[in-house]
py3Dmol code that shows the C-alpha trace and the ligand (Angstrom):
import py3Dmol

protein = """\
ATOM      1  CA  MET A   1      27.766  31.630 -45.432  1.00  0.00           C
ATOM      2  CA  THR A   2      30.469  28.962 -45.011  1.00  0.00           C
ATOM      3  CA  CYS A   3      30.343  25.200 -45.621  1.00  0.00           C
ATOM      4  CA  LYS A   4      30.335  24.750 -41.794  1.00  0.00           C
ATOM      5  CA  ASP A   5      27.151  26.822 -41.560  1.00  0.00           C
ATOM      6  CA  LEU A   6      25.428  24.417 -43.934  1.00  0.00           C
ATOM      7  CA  ASP A   7      26.026  21.301 -41.766  1.00  0.00           C
ATOM      8  CA  LEU A   8      22.633  21.737 -40.104  1.00  0.00           C
ATOM      9  CA  LEU A   9      20.908  23.629 -42.901  1.00  0.00           C
ATOM     10  CA  LEU A  10      21.360  20.996 -45.628  1.00  0.00           C
ATOM     11  CA  PRO A  11      19.287  18.286 -43.885  1.00  0.00           C
ATOM     12  CA  LEU A  12      16.618  20.923 -43.193  1.00  0.00           C
ATOM     13  CA  ARG A  13      16.667  21.886 -46.887  1.00  0.00           C
ATOM     14  CA  ALA A  14      16.243  18.216 -47.855  1.00  0.00           C
ATOM     15  CA  ALA A  15      13.243  17.981 -45.522  1.00  0.00           C
ATOM     16  CA  GLY A  16      11.798  21.216 -46.901  1.00  0.00           C
ATOM     17  CA  ALA A  17      12.039  22.843 -43.491  1.00  0.00           C
ATOM     18  CA  LEU A  18      14.196  25.895 -44.268  1.00  0.00           C
ATOM     19  CA  ALA A  19      12.949  29.387 -43.556  1.00  0.00           C
ATOM     20  CA  PRO A  20      12.716  31.535 -46.762  1.00  0.00           C
ATOM     21  CA  ASP A  21      15.697  33.759 -45.899  1.00  0.00           C
ATOM     22  CA  GLU A  22      17.790  30.687 -44.957  1.00  0.00           C
ATOM     23  CA  ALA A  23      16.822  29.022 -48.243  1.00  0.00           C
ATOM     24  CA  THR A  24      18.033  32.039 -50.210  1.00  0.00           C
ATOM     25  CA  HIS A  25      21.459  31.944 -48.510  1.00  0.00           C
ATOM     26  CA  VAL A  26      21.765  28.134 -48.844  1.00  0.00           C
ATOM     27  CA  GLU A  27      20.898  28.151 -52.547  1.00  0.00           C
ATOM     28  CA  ALA A  28      23.414  30.922 -53.142  1.00  0.00           C
ATOM     29  CA  HIS A  29      26.120  28.859 -51.443  1.00  0.00           C
ATOM     30  CA  LEU A  30      25.174  25.644 -53.300  1.00  0.00           C
ATOM     31  CA  ALA A  31      25.435  27.487 -56.636  1.00  0.00           C
ATOM     32  CA  ARG A  32      29.139  28.079 -56.042  1.00  0.00           C
ATOM     33  CA  CYS A  33      30.173  25.095 -53.822  1.00  0.00           C
ATOM     34  CA  PRO A  34      30.276  21.598 -55.434  1.00  0.00           C
ATOM     35  CA  THR A  35      31.138  19.948 -52.078  1.00  0.00           C
ATOM     36  CA  CYS A  36      27.959  21.227 -50.403  1.00  0.00           C
ATOM     37  CA  ARG A  37      25.954  20.491 -53.546  1.00  0.00           C
ATOM     38  CA  ALA A  38      27.095  16.838 -53.349  1.00  0.00           C
ATOM     39  CA  GLU A  39      26.196  16.792 -49.635  1.00  0.00           C
ATOM     40  CA  ALA A  40      22.748  18.241 -50.412  1.00  0.00           C
ATOM     41  CA  ASP A  41      22.170  15.607 -53.121  1.00  0.00           C
ATOM     42  CA  ALA A  42      23.144  12.843 -50.658  1.00  0.00           C
ATOM     43  CA  ASP A  43      20.725  14.203 -48.030  1.00  0.00           C
ATOM     44  CA  ALA A  44      17.947  14.341 -50.594  1.00  0.00           C
ATOM     45  CA  ALA A  45      18.661  10.736 -51.650  1.00  0.00           C
ATOM     46  CA  VAL A  46      18.556   9.498 -48.023  1.00  0.00           C
ATOM     47  CA  LEU A  47      15.296  11.320 -47.318  1.00  0.00           C
ATOM     48  CA  ALA A  48      13.826  10.017 -50.573  1.00  0.00           C
ATOM     49  CA  LEU A  49      14.458   6.471 -49.310  1.00  0.00           C
ATOM     50  CA  ALA A  50      12.627   7.166 -46.087  1.00  0.00           C
ATOM     51  CA  LYS A  51       9.869   9.177 -47.698  1.00  0.00           C
ATOM     52  CA  LEU A  52       6.415   7.631 -47.602  1.00  0.00           C
ATOM     53  CA  PRO A  53       4.089   7.826 -50.574  1.00  0.00           C
ATOM     54  CA  PRO A  54       1.400  10.471 -50.253  1.00  0.00           C
ATOM     55  CA  PRO A  55      -1.546   9.238 -48.157  1.00  0.00           C
ATOM     56  CA  THR A  56      -4.531   7.855 -50.035  1.00  0.00           C
ATOM     57  CA  GLU A  57      -7.983   9.327 -49.562  1.00  0.00           C
ATOM     58  CA  ALA A  58      -8.934   6.448 -47.217  1.00  0.00           C
ATOM     59  CA  GLU A  59      -5.787   7.033 -45.123  1.00  0.00           C
ATOM     60  CA  ARG A  60      -6.519  10.751 -44.987  1.00  0.00           C
ATOM     61  CA  ARG A  61     -10.064  10.078 -43.762  1.00  0.00           C
ATOM     62  CA  ALA A  62      -8.862   7.478 -41.213  1.00  0.00           C
ATOM     63  CA  THR A  63      -6.188   9.733 -39.775  1.00  0.00           C
ATOM     64  CA  ALA A  64      -8.157  12.989 -39.932  1.00  0.00           C
ATOM     65  CA  GLY A  65      -9.777  12.531 -36.505  1.00  0.00           C
ATOM     66  CA  ILE A  66      -6.760  11.117 -34.686  1.00  0.00           C
ATOM     67  CA  ALA A  67      -5.533  14.344 -33.160  1.00  0.00           C
ATOM     68  CA  SER A  68      -8.934  15.569 -32.015  1.00  0.00           C
ATOM     69  CA  GLY A  69      -9.911  12.023 -30.961  1.00  0.00           C
ATOM     70  CA  ALA A  70      -6.779  11.633 -28.860  1.00  0.00           C
ATOM     71  CA  LEU A  71      -7.421  15.001 -27.261  1.00  0.00           C
ATOM     72  CA  ALA A  72     -11.023  14.068 -26.480  1.00  0.00           C
ATOM     73  CA  ALA A  73      -9.901  10.718 -24.994  1.00  0.00           C
ATOM     74  CA  LEU A  74      -7.329  12.519 -22.893  1.00  0.00           C
ATOM     75  CA  ARG A  75     -10.007  14.900 -21.590  1.00  0.00           C
ATOM     76  CA  ARG A  76     -12.374  12.001 -20.841  1.00  0.00           C
ATOM     77  CA  ALA A  77      -9.621  10.144 -18.923  1.00  0.00           C
ATOM     78  CA  ASP A  78      -8.830  13.306 -16.989  1.00  0.00           C
ATOM     79  CA  ARG A  79     -12.528  13.759 -16.121  1.00  0.00           C
ATOM     80  CA  ARG A  80     -12.761  10.121 -14.963  1.00  0.00           C
ATOM     81  CA  ARG A  81      -9.620  10.516 -12.868  1.00  0.00           C
ATOM     82  CA  ARG A  82     -10.976  13.646 -11.231  1.00  0.00           C
ATOM     83  CA  THR A  83     -14.327  11.970 -10.567  1.00  0.00           C
ATOM     84  CA  PHE A  84     -12.562   8.991  -8.984  1.00  0.00           C
ATOM     85  CA  GLN A  85     -10.461  11.338  -6.851  1.00  0.00           C
ATOM     86  CA  ARG A  86     -13.605  13.156  -5.693  1.00  0.00           C
ATOM     87  CA  VAL A  87     -15.341   9.867  -4.823  1.00  0.00           C
ATOM     88  CA  ALA A  88     -12.261   8.543  -3.016  1.00  0.00           C
ATOM     89  CA  ALA A  89     -11.944  11.785  -1.065  1.00  0.00           C
ATOM     90  CA  GLY A  90     -15.629  11.600  -0.134  1.00  0.00           C
ATOM     91  CA  ILE A  91     -15.242   8.032   1.113  1.00  0.00           C
ATOM     92  CA  ALA A  92     -12.167   8.995   3.121  1.00  0.00           C
ATOM     93  CA  VAL A  93     -13.998  11.931   4.719  1.00  0.00           C
ATOM     94  CA  ALA A  94     -17.015   9.754   5.532  1.00  0.00           C
ATOM     95  CA  ALA A  95     -14.779   7.074   7.044  1.00  0.00           C
ATOM     96  CA  ALA A  96     -12.944   9.664   9.125  1.00  0.00           C
ATOM     97  CA  ALA A  97     -16.246  11.118  10.353  1.00  0.00           C
ATOM     98  CA  LEU A  98     -17.564   7.660  11.223  1.00  0.00           C
ATOM     99  CA  LEU A  99     -14.341   6.873  13.075  1.00  0.00           C
ATOM    100  CA  ALA A 100     -14.563  10.146  14.995  1.00  0.00           C
ATOM    101  CA  VAL A 101     -18.130   9.282  16.052  1.00  0.00           C
ATOM    102  CA  LEU A 102     -17.476   5.642  16.919  1.00  0.00           C
ATOM    103  CA  ALA A 103     -13.992   5.804  18.409  1.00  0.00           C
ATOM    104  CA  PRO A 104     -15.006   7.299  21.799  1.00  0.00           C
ATOM    105  CA  ALA A 105     -17.791   4.729  22.247  1.00  0.00           C
ATOM    106  CA  VAL A 106     -15.446   1.883  21.354  1.00  0.00           C
ATOM    107  CA  LEU A 107     -12.649   3.175  23.564  1.00  0.00           C
ATOM    108  CA  ARG A 108     -14.895   3.829  26.603  1.00  0.00           C
ATOM    109  CA  ARG A 109     -16.655   0.462  26.499  1.00  0.00           C
ATOM    110  CA  THR A 110     -15.693  -1.550  29.579  1.00  0.00           C
ATOM    111  CA  PRO A 111     -14.545  -5.071  28.958  1.00  0.00           C
ATOM    112  CA  THR A 112     -17.281  -7.627  29.645  1.00  0.00           C
ATOM    113  CA  ILE A 113     -16.744 -11.140  30.920  1.00  0.00           C
ATOM    114  CA  PRO A 114     -17.550 -13.601  28.160  1.00  0.00           C
ATOM    115  CA  PRO A 115     -20.794 -15.491  29.044  1.00  0.00           C
ATOM    116  CA  ALA A 116     -19.086 -18.862  28.663  1.00  0.00           C
ATOM    117  CA  ALA A 117     -16.608 -18.028  31.414  1.00  0.00           C
ATOM    118  CA  ALA A 118     -19.427 -16.802  33.699  1.00  0.00           C
ATOM    119  CA  VAL A 119     -21.381 -20.042  33.242  1.00  0.00           C
ATOM    120  CA  THR A 120     -18.462 -22.409  33.803  1.00  0.00           C
ATOM    121  CA  TRP A 121     -17.312 -20.775  37.057  1.00  0.00           C
ATOM    122  CA  GLN A 122     -18.528 -22.660  40.123  1.00  0.00           C
ATOM    123  CA  GLU A 123     -18.214 -21.961  43.777  1.00  0.00           C
ATOM    124  CA  PRO A 124     -15.265 -24.016  45.006  1.00  0.00           C
ATOM    125  CA  ASP A 125     -15.863 -26.911  47.365  1.00  0.00           C
ATOM    126  CA  LEU A 126     -14.116 -25.815  50.551  1.00  0.00           C
ATOM    127  CA  ASP A 127     -13.302 -29.371  51.662  1.00  0.00           C
ATOM    128  CA  THR A 128     -11.571 -30.018  48.358  1.00  0.00           C
ATOM    129  CA  VAL A 129      -9.658 -26.792  48.642  1.00  0.00           C
ATOM    130  CA  TRP A 130      -8.740 -27.694  52.243  1.00  0.00           C
ATOM    131  CA  GLU A 131      -7.547 -31.153  51.235  1.00  0.00           C
ATOM    132  CA  ASP A 132      -5.665 -29.755  48.270  1.00  0.00           C
ATOM    133  CA  ALA A 133      -3.886 -27.353  50.550  1.00  0.00           C
ATOM    134  CA  GLY A 134      -2.748 -30.246  52.772  1.00  0.00           C
ATOM    135  CA  LEU A 135      -3.937 -28.472  55.967  1.00  0.00           C
ATOM    136  CA  LEU A 136      -6.285 -31.301  56.899  1.00  0.00           C
ATOM    137  CA  ASP A 137      -3.329 -33.633  57.350  1.00  0.00           C
ATOM    138  CA  ILE A 138      -1.691 -31.217  59.719  1.00  0.00           C
ATOM    139  CA  GLU A 139      -4.924 -31.035  61.726  1.00  0.00           C
ATOM    140  CA  VAL A 140      -5.187 -34.822  61.763  1.00  0.00           C
ATOM    141  CA  THR A 141      -1.617 -35.105  62.892  1.00  0.00           C
ATOM    142  CA  ALA A 142      -2.252 -32.525  65.585  1.00  0.00           C
ATOM    143  CA  ALA A 143      -5.381 -34.422  66.631  1.00  0.00           C
ATOM    144  CA  ALA A 144      -3.420 -37.649  66.732  1.00  0.00           C
ATOM    145  CA  ALA A 145      -0.791 -35.986  68.845  1.00  0.00           C
ATOM    146  CA  THR A 146      -3.514 -34.672  71.158  1.00  0.00           C
ATOM    147  CA  THR A 147      -5.034 -38.154  71.340  1.00  0.00           C
ATOM    148  CA  SER A 148      -1.737 -39.694  72.227  1.00  0.00           C
ATOM    149  CA  ASP A 149      -1.269 -36.975  74.834  1.00  0.00           C
ATOM    150  CA  GLU A 150      -4.718 -37.774  76.179  1.00  0.00           C
ATOM    151  CA  THR A 151      -3.798 -41.423  76.172  1.00  0.00           C
ATOM    152  CA  SER A 152      -0.659 -40.709  78.093  1.00  0.00           C
ATOM    153  CA  ASP A 153      -2.673 -38.472  80.441  1.00  0.00           C
ATOM    154  CA  GLU A 154      -5.144 -41.285  80.897  1.00  0.00           C
ATOM    155  CA  SER A 155      -2.393 -43.771  81.570  1.00  0.00           C
ATOM    156  CA  ASP A 156      -0.853 -41.242  83.955  1.00  0.00           C
ATOM    157  CA  ALA A 157      -4.222 -41.000  85.677  1.00  0.00           C
ATOM    158  CA  GLU A 158      -4.469 -44.740  85.787  1.00  0.00           C
ATOM    159  CA  ILE A 159      -1.035 -44.930  87.223  1.00  0.00           C
ATOM    160  CA  ALA A 160      -1.947 -42.242  89.734  1.00  0.00           C
ATOM    161  CA  SER A 161      -5.112 -44.099  90.684  1.00  0.00           C
ATOM    162  CA  ILE A 162      -3.156 -47.246  91.079  1.00  0.00           C
ATOM    163  CA  ASP A 163      -0.739 -45.445  93.296  1.00  0.00           C
ATOM    164  CA  LEU A 164      -3.687 -44.140  95.314  1.00  0.00           C
TER     165      LEU A 164
END
"""
ligand_1 = """\
1
ZN
Zn 30.103 24.634 -49.182
"""
view = py3Dmol.view(width=600, height=400)
view.addModel(protein, "pdb")
view.setStyle({"model": 0}, {"cartoon": {"style": "trace"}})
view.addModel(ligand_1, "xyz")
view.setStyle({"model": 1}, {"stick": {}})
view.zoomTo()
view.show()
């Protein structure tokens, strides 16, 4: 085992995470290599700084149920999510069914005239419509022309009678 091989193994040794056969090889190397021994001591010192004191009895009791509690909470949340999904799917199916039943009736319904419009409509006054169209004036003008013609006819007749 070379010094290069110990680059990863020394931190694992400091953390107490070496496999038994690895530990045997590492200890054999450290016995004959002062460089790696110094490196191993440095790793141990760094880990000792970060190492927490052993948990008290109260901490052990408080943290004992965390893993199983988190798992149970996860399962509860999953159950709630699945229940919500089932309810939402049920509502969607019911809405789709209702739409399928109602849509033809809504689409076939003929438009109805609003009652307000039906009440306010009145039969038009024909004289007003006639006057608005301006046709009455034409008739009056025509009548006036006829009258003047008659007048001229009359005066012609008068003239004729005079001549007679
Ligand atoms: Zn070495």
